[in-house]
PDB file of N, CA, C and O in Angstrom:
ATOM      1  N   MET A   1     107.806 133.972 132.436  1.00  0.00           N
ATOM      2  CA  MET A   1     107.290 133.493 130.792  1.00  0.00           C
ATOM      3  C   MET A   1     105.619 132.967 131.169  1.00  0.00           C
ATOM      4  O   MET A   1     105.097 132.123 131.897  1.00  0.00           O
ATOM      5  N   PRO A   2     105.225 133.894 130.313  1.00  0.00           N
ATOM      6  CA  PRO A   2     103.192 133.850 129.989  1.00  0.00           C
ATOM      7  C   PRO A   2     102.640 132.510 129.712  1.00  0.00           C
ATOM      8  O   PRO A   2     101.458 132.165 129.710  1.00  0.00           O
ATOM      9  N   ILE A   3     104.200 131.490 129.368  1.00  0.00           N
ATOM     10  CA  ILE A   3     103.442 130.372 128.806  1.00  0.00           C
ATOM     11  C   ILE A   3     103.450 128.997 130.050  1.00  0.00           C
ATOM     12  O   ILE A   3     104.447 128.333 130.333  1.00  0.00           O
ATOM     13  N   ILE A   4     102.472 128.877 130.473  1.00  0.00           N
ATOM     14  CA  ILE A   4     102.217 127.767 131.304  1.00  0.00           C
ATOM     15  C   ILE A   4     102.069 126.376 130.774  1.00  0.00           C
ATOM     16  O   ILE A   4     101.404 126.027 129.799  1.00  0.00           O
ATOM     17  N   VAL A   5     103.047 125.382 131.850  1.00  0.00           N
ATOM     18  CA  VAL A   5     103.011 124.266 131.339  1.00  0.00           C
ATOM     19  C   VAL A   5     102.209 123.459 131.932  1.00  0.00           C
ATOM     20  O   VAL A   5     102.700 123.170 133.024  1.00  0.00           O
ATOM     21  N   ASN A   6     101.343 123.011 131.787  1.00  0.00           N
ATOM     22  CA  ASN A   6     100.309 121.711 132.450  1.00  0.00           C
ATOM     23  C   ASN A   6     100.382 120.489 132.371  1.00  0.00           C
ATOM     24  O   ASN A   6      99.704 119.717 133.050  1.00  0.00           O
ATOM     25  N   LEU A   7     101.207 120.168 131.539  1.00  0.00           N
ATOM     26  CA  LEU A   7     101.756 118.533 131.778  1.00  0.00           C
ATOM     27  C   LEU A   7     101.420 117.622 132.880  1.00  0.00           C
ATOM     28  O   LEU A   7     100.994 116.474 132.751  1.00  0.00           O
ATOM     29  N   ASP A   8     101.720 118.416 134.273  1.00  0.00           N
ATOM     30  CA  ASP A   8     101.652 117.078 135.160  1.00  0.00           C
ATOM     31  C   ASP A   8      99.990 116.959 135.562  1.00  0.00           C
ATOM     32  O   ASP A   8      99.504 115.955 136.083  1.00  0.00           O
ATOM     33  N   VAL A   9      99.172 118.274 135.190  1.00  0.00           N
ATOM     34  CA  VAL A   9      97.722 118.223 135.244  1.00  0.00           C
ATOM     35  C   VAL A   9      97.084 116.965 134.562  1.00  0.00           C
ATOM     36  O   VAL A   9      96.238 116.212 135.045  1.00  0.00           O
ATOM     37  N   MET A  10      97.797 116.895 133.085  1.00  0.00           N
ATOM     38  CA  MET A  10      96.780 116.248 132.322  1.00  0.00           C
ATOM     39  C   MET A  10      97.852 114.657 132.725  1.00  0.00           C
ATOM     40  O   MET A  10      97.214 113.607 132.668  1.00  0.00           O
ATOM     41  N   MET A  11      99.127 114.557 133.041  1.00  0.00           N
ATOM     42  CA  MET A  11      99.157 113.291 133.340  1.00  0.00           C
ATOM     43  C   MET A  11      98.457 112.819 134.634  1.00  0.00           C
ATOM     44  O   MET A  11      98.420 111.599 134.789  1.00  0.00           O
ATOM     45  N   ALA A  12      97.941 113.534 135.515  1.00  0.00           N
ATOM     46  CA  ALA A  12      97.272 113.406 136.929  1.00  0.00           C
ATOM     47  C   ALA A  12      95.982 112.943 136.287  1.00  0.00           C
ATOM     48  O   ALA A  12      95.652 111.815 136.651  1.00  0.00           O
ATOM     49  N   LYS A  13      95.288 113.444 135.551  1.00  0.00           N
ATOM     50  CA  LYS A  13      93.898 113.256 134.825  1.00  0.00           C
ATOM     51  C   LYS A  13      93.696 111.973 133.927  1.00  0.00           C
ATOM     52  O   LYS A  13      92.620 111.420 133.699  1.00  0.00           O
ATOM     53  N   ARG A  14      94.937 111.612 133.465  1.00  0.00           N
ATOM     54  CA  ARG A  14      94.955 110.342 132.891  1.00  0.00           C
ATOM     55  C   ARG A  14      95.688 109.149 133.622  1.00  0.00           C
ATOM     56  O   ARG A  14      96.003 108.038 133.195  1.00  0.00           O
ATOM     57  N   LYS A  15      95.870 109.776 134.951  1.00  0.00           N
ATOM     58  CA  LYS A  15      96.765 108.496 135.486  1.00  0.00           C
ATOM     59  C   LYS A  15      97.777 107.975 135.229  1.00  0.00           C
ATOM     60  O   LYS A  15      98.112 106.851 135.602  1.00  0.00           O
ATOM     61  N   MET A  16      98.638 109.006 134.299  1.00  0.00           N
ATOM     62  CA  MET A  16      99.985 108.348 133.942  1.00  0.00           C
ATOM     63  C   MET A  16     101.340 108.934 134.513  1.00  0.00           C
ATOM     64  O   MET A  16     101.582 110.090 134.860  1.00  0.00           O
ATOM     65  N   SER A  17     102.185 107.777 134.515  1.00  0.00           N
ATOM     66  CA  SER A  17     103.664 108.132 135.536  1.00  0.00           C
ATOM     67  C   SER A  17     104.346 108.792 134.495  1.00  0.00           C
ATOM     68  O   SER A  17     103.966 108.815 133.324  1.00  0.00           O
ATOM     69  N   LEU A  18     105.445 109.374 134.980  1.00  0.00           N
ATOM     70  CA  LEU A  18     106.442 110.190 133.679  1.00  0.00           C
ATOM     71  C   LEU A  18     106.920 109.004 133.196  1.00  0.00           C
ATOM     72  O   LEU A  18     107.014 109.053 131.969  1.00  0.00           O
ATOM     73  N   ASN A  19     107.314 107.787 133.739  1.00  0.00           N
ATOM     74  CA  ASN A  19     107.723 106.865 133.183  1.00  0.00           C
ATOM     75  C   ASN A  19     107.171 106.237 132.099  1.00  0.00           C
ATOM     76  O   ASN A  19     107.802 105.710 131.183  1.00  0.00           O
ATOM     77  N   GLU A  20     105.687 106.318 132.248  1.00  0.00           N
ATOM     78  CA  GLU A  20     104.822 105.322 131.442  1.00  0.00           C
ATOM     79  C   GLU A  20     105.062 106.442 130.021  1.00  0.00           C
ATOM     80  O   GLU A  20     105.466 105.995 128.947  1.00  0.00           O
ATOM     81  N   LEU A  21     104.766 107.829 130.212  1.00  0.00           N
ATOM     82  CA  LEU A  21     104.932 108.899 129.047  1.00  0.00           C
ATOM     83  C   LEU A  21     106.243 108.773 128.336  1.00  0.00           C
ATOM     84  O   LEU A  21     106.529 108.918 127.148  1.00  0.00           O
ATOM     85  N   SER A  22     106.952 108.467 129.367  1.00  0.00           N
ATOM     86  CA  SER A  22     108.426 108.931 128.581  1.00  0.00           C
ATOM     87  C   SER A  22     108.159 107.562 127.467  1.00  0.00           C
ATOM     88  O   SER A  22     108.084 107.706 126.246  1.00  0.00           O
ATOM     89  N   ALA A  23     108.058 106.467 128.062  1.00  0.00           N
ATOM     90  CA  ALA A  23     108.000 105.372 126.800  1.00  0.00           C
ATOM     91  C   ALA A  23     107.280 105.332 125.744  1.00  0.00           C
ATOM     92  O   ALA A  23     107.731 104.918 124.676  1.00  0.00           O
ATOM     93  N   LYS A  24     105.829 105.840 125.925  1.00  0.00           N
ATOM     94  CA  LYS A  24     105.096 106.495 124.942  1.00  0.00           C
ATOM     95  C   LYS A  24     105.800 107.008 124.098  1.00  0.00           C
ATOM     96  O   LYS A  24     106.077 106.411 123.058  1.00  0.00           O
ATOM     97  N   VAL A  25     106.261 108.299 124.386  1.00  0.00           N
ATOM     98  CA  VAL A  25     106.670 109.392 123.541  1.00  0.00           C
ATOM     99  C   VAL A  25     107.862 109.117 123.106  1.00  0.00           C
ATOM    100  O   VAL A  25     108.116 109.780 122.101  1.00  0.00           O
ATOM    101  N   ASP A  26     108.882 108.280 123.495  1.00  0.00           N
ATOM    102  CA  ASP A  26     109.969 108.099 123.014  1.00  0.00           C
ATOM    103  C   ASP A  26     110.755 109.265 123.377  1.00  0.00           C
ATOM    104  O   ASP A  26     111.267 109.900 122.454  1.00  0.00           O
ATOM    105  N   LEU A  27     110.963 109.714 124.782  1.00  0.00           N
ATOM    106  CA  LEU A  27     111.468 111.340 125.291  1.00  0.00           C
ATOM    107  C   LEU A  27     112.118 110.649 126.387  1.00  0.00           C
ATOM    108  O   LEU A  27     111.591 109.734 127.020  1.00  0.00           O
ATOM    109  N   THR A  28     113.630 111.253 126.654  1.00  0.00           N
ATOM    110  CA  THR A  28     114.132 110.921 128.175  1.00  0.00           C
ATOM    111  C   THR A  28     113.299 111.143 129.077  1.00  0.00           C
ATOM    112  O   THR A  28     112.227 111.719 128.890  1.00  0.00           O
ATOM    113  N   LEU A  29     113.737 110.672 130.240  1.00  0.00           N
ATOM    114  CA  LEU A  29     112.681 111.190 131.667  1.00  0.00           C
ATOM    115  C   LEU A  29     113.250 112.556 131.853  1.00  0.00           C
ATOM    116  O   LEU A  29     112.442 113.354 132.327  1.00  0.00           O
ATOM    117  N   SER A  30     114.621 113.097 131.559  1.00  0.00           N
ATOM    118  CA  SER A  30     115.150 114.196 131.714  1.00  0.00           C
ATOM    119  C   SER A  30     114.333 115.163 130.880  1.00  0.00           C
ATOM    120  O   SER A  30     113.637 115.979 131.484  1.00  0.00           O
ATOM    121  N   ASN A  31     114.342 115.158 129.746  1.00  0.00           N
ATOM    122  CA  ASN A  31     113.643 115.973 128.757  1.00  0.00           C
ATOM    123  C   ASN A  31     112.261 116.307 129.249  1.00  0.00           C
ATOM    124  O   ASN A  31     111.706 117.405 129.238  1.00  0.00           O
ATOM    125  N   LEU A  32     111.747 114.983 129.747  1.00  0.00           N
ATOM    126  CA  LEU A  32     110.016 115.173 129.907  1.00  0.00           C
ATOM    127  C   LEU A  32     109.994 115.856 131.349  1.00  0.00           C
ATOM    128  O   LEU A  32     108.941 116.436 131.613  1.00  0.00           O
ATOM    129  N   SER A  33     110.838 115.874 132.171  1.00  0.00           N
ATOM    130  CA  SER A  33     111.011 116.392 133.554  1.00  0.00           C
ATOM    131  C   SER A  33     111.375 118.145 133.275  1.00  0.00           C
ATOM    132  O   SER A  33     110.687 119.052 133.745  1.00  0.00           O
ATOM    133  N   ILE A  34     112.233 118.287 132.671  1.00  0.00           N
ATOM    134  CA  ILE A  34     112.498 119.994 131.984  1.00  0.00           C
ATOM    135  C   ILE A  34     111.106 120.213 131.360  1.00  0.00           C
ATOM    136  O   ILE A  34     110.656 121.243 131.863  1.00  0.00           O
ATOM    137  N   LEU A  35     110.279 119.719 130.530  1.00  0.00           N
ATOM    138  CA  LEU A  35     109.214 120.370 129.799  1.00  0.00           C
ATOM    139  C   LEU A  35     108.062 120.590 131.201  1.00  0.00           C
ATOM    140  O   LEU A  35     107.610 121.681 131.549  1.00  0.00           O
ATOM    141  N   LYS A  36     107.745 119.191 131.883  1.00  0.00           N
ATOM    142  CA  LYS A  36     106.711 119.308 133.152  1.00  0.00           C
ATOM    143  C   LYS A  36     107.187 120.601 134.045  1.00  0.00           C
ATOM    144  O   LYS A  36     106.358 121.497 134.208  1.00  0.00           O
ATOM    145  N   THR A  37     108.237 120.707 134.516  1.00  0.00           N
ATOM    146  CA  THR A  37     108.676 121.504 135.379  1.00  0.00           C
ATOM    147  C   THR A  37     108.596 123.358 134.724  1.00  0.00           C
ATOM    148  O   THR A  37     108.700 124.333 135.469  1.00  0.00           O
ATOM    149  N   GLY A  38     108.408 123.427 133.311  1.00  0.00           N
ATOM    150  CA  GLY A  38     108.374 124.637 132.716  1.00  0.00           C
ATOM    151  C   GLY A  38     109.596 125.226 132.343  1.00  0.00           C
ATOM    152  O   GLY A  38     109.795 126.329 131.833  1.00  0.00           O
ATOM    153  N   LYS A  39     110.338 124.399 132.647  1.00  0.00           N
ATOM    154  CA  LYS A  39     112.190 124.769 132.258  1.00  0.00           C
ATOM    155  C   LYS A  39     112.380 124.995 130.741  1.00  0.00           C
ATOM    156  O   LYS A  39     113.185 125.816 130.302  1.00  0.00           O
ATOM    157  N   ALA A  40     111.618 124.243 129.992  1.00  0.00           N
ATOM    158  CA  ALA A  40     111.598 124.256 128.827  1.00  0.00           C
ATOM    159  C   ALA A  40     111.890 125.339 127.881  1.00  0.00           C
ATOM    160  O   ALA A  40     111.078 126.260 127.969  1.00  0.00           O
ATOM    161  N   LYS A  41     112.472 125.442 127.324  1.00  0.00           N
ATOM    162  CA  LYS A  41     112.831 127.107 126.327  1.00  0.00           C
ATOM    163  C   LYS A  41     111.647 126.828 124.685  1.00  0.00           C
ATOM    164  O   LYS A  41     111.088 127.655 123.964  1.00  0.00           O
ATOM    165  N   ALA A  42     111.669 125.752 124.656  1.00  0.00           N
ATOM    166  CA  ALA A  42     110.771 125.131 123.480  1.00  0.00           C
ATOM    167  C   ALA A  42     110.295 123.817 123.422  1.00  0.00           C
ATOM    168  O   ALA A  42     110.797 123.016 124.210  1.00  0.00           O
ATOM    169  N   ILE A  43     109.369 123.405 122.595  1.00  0.00           N
ATOM    170  CA  ILE A  43     109.004 122.255 122.036  1.00  0.00           C
ATOM    171  C   ILE A  43     108.689 122.315 120.510  1.00  0.00           C
ATOM    172  O   ILE A  43     108.222 123.197 119.790  1.00  0.00           O
ATOM    173  N   ARG A  44     109.200 120.816 120.253  1.00  0.00           N
ATOM    174  CA  ARG A  44     109.276 120.567 118.961  1.00  0.00           C
ATOM    175  C   ARG A  44     107.519 120.087 118.436  1.00  0.00           C
ATOM    176  O   ARG A  44     106.839 119.417 119.213  1.00  0.00           O
ATOM    177  N   PHE A  45     107.116 120.403 117.453  1.00  0.00           N
ATOM    178  CA  PHE A  45     105.667 120.420 117.255  1.00  0.00           C
ATOM    179  C   PHE A  45     105.536 118.700 117.366  1.00  0.00           C
ATOM    180  O   PHE A  45     104.542 118.269 117.951  1.00  0.00           O
ATOM    181  N   SER A  46     106.345 117.904 116.912  1.00  0.00           N
ATOM    182  CA  SER A  46     106.458 116.740 116.911  1.00  0.00           C
ATOM    183  C   SER A  46     106.194 115.697 118.427  1.00  0.00           C
ATOM    184  O   SER A  46     105.484 114.701 118.568  1.00  0.00           O
ATOM    185  N   THR A  47     106.973 116.326 119.283  1.00  0.00           N
ATOM    186  CA  THR A  47     106.978 116.215 120.542  1.00  0.00           C
ATOM    187  C   THR A  47     105.611 116.447 121.084  1.00  0.00           C
ATOM    188  O   THR A  47     105.120 115.567 121.791  1.00  0.00           O
ATOM    189  N   LEU A  48     104.926 117.561 120.824  1.00  0.00           N
ATOM    190  CA  LEU A  48     103.801 118.031 121.718  1.00  0.00           C
ATOM    191  C   LEU A  48     102.671 116.935 120.799  1.00  0.00           C
ATOM    192  O   LEU A  48     101.681 116.394 121.291  1.00  0.00           O
ATOM    193  N   ASP A  49     103.098 116.819 119.503  1.00  0.00           N
ATOM    194  CA  ASP A  49     101.914 115.789 118.707  1.00  0.00           C
ATOM    195  C   ASP A  49     101.750 114.444 119.751  1.00  0.00           C
ATOM    196  O   ASP A  49     100.666 114.102 120.224  1.00  0.00           O
ATOM    197  N   ALA A  50     102.961 113.798 119.995  1.00  0.00           N
ATOM    198  CA  ALA A  50     103.290 112.735 120.452  1.00  0.00           C
ATOM    199  C   ALA A  50     102.952 112.721 121.919  1.00  0.00           C
ATOM    200  O   ALA A  50     102.750 111.615 122.421  1.00  0.00           O
ATOM    201  N   ILE A  51     102.849 113.933 122.777  1.00  0.00           N
ATOM    202  CA  ILE A  51     102.408 113.728 124.374  1.00  0.00           C
ATOM    203  C   ILE A  51     100.932 113.858 123.920  1.00  0.00           C
ATOM    204  O   ILE A  51     100.254 112.917 124.331  1.00  0.00           O
ATOM    205  N   CYS A  52     100.380 114.595 123.325  1.00  0.00           N
ATOM    206  CA  CYS A  52      98.809 114.916 123.081  1.00  0.00           C
ATOM    207  C   CYS A  52      98.539 113.569 122.464  1.00  0.00           C
ATOM    208  O   CYS A  52      97.350 113.300 122.633  1.00  0.00           O
ATOM    209  N   ASN A  53      99.191 112.591 121.797  1.00  0.00           N
ATOM    210  CA  ASN A  53      98.415 111.106 121.324  1.00  0.00           C
ATOM    211  C   ASN A  53      98.077 110.629 122.641  1.00  0.00           C
ATOM    212  O   ASN A  53      96.992 110.404 123.176  1.00  0.00           O
ATOM    213  N   ALA A  54      99.625 110.502 123.151  1.00  0.00           N
ATOM    214  CA  ALA A  54      99.639 109.810 124.512  1.00  0.00           C
ATOM    215  C   ALA A  54      98.841 109.834 125.485  1.00  0.00           C
ATOM    216  O   ALA A  54      98.316 108.846 125.999  1.00  0.00           O
ATOM    217  N   LEU A  55      98.670 111.195 125.861  1.00  0.00           N
ATOM    218  CA  LEU A  55      97.367 111.620 126.757  1.00  0.00           C
ATOM    219  C   LEU A  55      95.885 112.265 126.308  1.00  0.00           C
ATOM    220  O   LEU A  55      95.140 112.987 126.970  1.00  0.00           O
ATOM    221  N   ASP A  56      95.747 111.818 125.135  1.00  0.00           N
ATOM    222  CA  ASP A  56      94.664 111.811 124.540  1.00  0.00           C
ATOM    223  C   ASP A  56      93.833 113.073 124.880  1.00  0.00           C
ATOM    224  O   ASP A  56      92.743 113.099 125.451  1.00  0.00           O
ATOM    225  N   CYS A  57      94.606 114.175 124.388  1.00  0.00           N
ATOM    226  CA  CYS A  57      93.976 115.336 124.892  1.00  0.00           C
ATOM    227  C   CYS A  57      94.646 116.961 123.801  1.00  0.00           C
ATOM    228  O   CYS A  57      95.803 116.775 123.427  1.00  0.00           O
ATOM    229  N   GLN A  58      94.206 117.973 123.467  1.00  0.00           N
ATOM    230  CA  GLN A  58      94.774 119.054 122.631  1.00  0.00           C
ATOM    231  C   GLN A  58      95.891 119.557 123.137  1.00  0.00           C
ATOM    232  O   GLN A  58      96.208 119.250 124.286  1.00  0.00           O
ATOM    233  N   PRO A  59      96.693 120.424 122.368  1.00  0.00           N
ATOM    234  CA  PRO A  59      97.675 121.170 122.857  1.00  0.00           C
ATOM    235  C   PRO A  59      97.412 122.435 123.790  1.00  0.00           C
ATOM    236  O   PRO A  59      98.305 123.057 124.365  1.00  0.00           O
ATOM    237  N   GLY A  60      96.004 122.730 123.855  1.00  0.00           N
ATOM    238  CA  GLY A  60      95.954 123.830 124.731  1.00  0.00           C
ATOM    239  C   GLY A  60      95.566 123.381 126.059  1.00  0.00           C
ATOM    240  O   GLY A  60      95.390 124.265 126.898  1.00  0.00           O
ATOM    241  N   ASP A  61      95.322 121.597 126.566  1.00  0.00           N
ATOM    242  CA  ASP A  61      95.252 121.206 127.365  1.00  0.00           C
ATOM    243  C   ASP A  61      96.909 121.032 128.307  1.00  0.00           C
ATOM    244  O   ASP A  61      97.122 120.916 129.514  1.00  0.00           O
ATOM    245  N   ILE A  62      97.841 121.080 127.133  1.00  0.00           N
ATOM    246  CA  ILE A  62      98.969 121.383 128.196  1.00  0.00           C
ATOM    247  C   ILE A  62      99.601 122.690 128.134  1.00  0.00           C
ATOM    248  O   ILE A  62     100.224 123.176 129.078  1.00  0.00           O
ATOM    249  N   LEU A  63      99.431 123.250 127.009  1.00  0.00           N
ATOM    250  CA  LEU A  63      99.822 124.816 127.350  1.00  0.00           C
ATOM    251  C   LEU A  63      98.881 125.648 127.245  1.00  0.00           C
ATOM    252  O   LEU A  63      97.883 125.528 126.535  1.00  0.00           O
ATOM    253  N   GLU A  64      99.301 126.997 128.319  1.00  0.00           N
ATOM    254  CA  GLU A  64      98.345 127.959 128.640  1.00  0.00           C
ATOM    255  C   GLU A  64      99.124 129.319 128.452  1.00  0.00           C
ATOM    256  O   GLU A  64     100.328 129.391 128.695  1.00  0.00           O
ATOM    257  N   PHE A  65      98.473 130.260 128.064  1.00  0.00           N
ATOM    258  CA  PHE A  65      98.878 131.624 128.074  1.00  0.00           C
ATOM    259  C   PHE A  65      98.217 132.199 128.940  1.00  0.00           C
ATOM    260  O   PHE A  65      96.988 132.192 129.006  1.00  0.00           O
ATOM    261  N   LYS A  66      99.267 132.969 129.978  1.00  0.00           N
ATOM    262  CA  LYS A  66      98.738 133.679 130.840  1.00  0.00           C
ATOM    263  C   LYS A  66      99.721 135.261 131.277  1.00  0.00           C
ATOM    264  O   LYS A  66     100.793 135.437 131.856  1.00  0.00           O
ATOM    265  N   ASP A  67      98.710 136.179 130.660  1.00  0.00           N
ATOM    266  CA  ASP A  67      99.351 137.685 130.386  1.00  0.00           C
ATOM    267  C   ASP A  67      99.804 138.407 131.856  1.00  0.00           C
ATOM    268  O   ASP A  67      99.083 138.758 132.790  1.00  0.00           O
ATOM    269  N   GLU A  68     101.215 138.488 131.704  1.00  0.00           N
ATOM    270  CA  GLU A  68     101.743 138.982 132.816  1.00  0.00           C
ATOM    271  C   GLU A  68     101.499 140.755 133.305  1.00  0.00           C
ATOM    272  O   GLU A  68     101.914 141.399 134.268  1.00  0.00           O
ATOM    273  N   GLY A  69     100.757 141.061 132.296  1.00  0.00           N
ATOM    274  CA  GLY A  69     100.357 142.370 132.634  1.00  0.00           C
ATOM    275  C   GLY A  69      99.021 143.062 133.438  1.00  0.00           C
ATOM    276  O   GLY A  69      98.953 144.283 133.584  1.00  0.00           O
TER     277      GLY A  69
END
């Protein structure tokens, strides 16, 4: 899939653990883990908004498009 999820990179830059982010965005650890590993098929804008607020970043810092061609 050409969409790359850089959630782990932003969490490392902000020195935030998965547990801490989970508490801040009110999302389960398993759902955050699925997103972090790139296994998610979709993300709600409200979830993306909460993650961006918690990590003080832009959606483009978390999601990246890589052309497979």
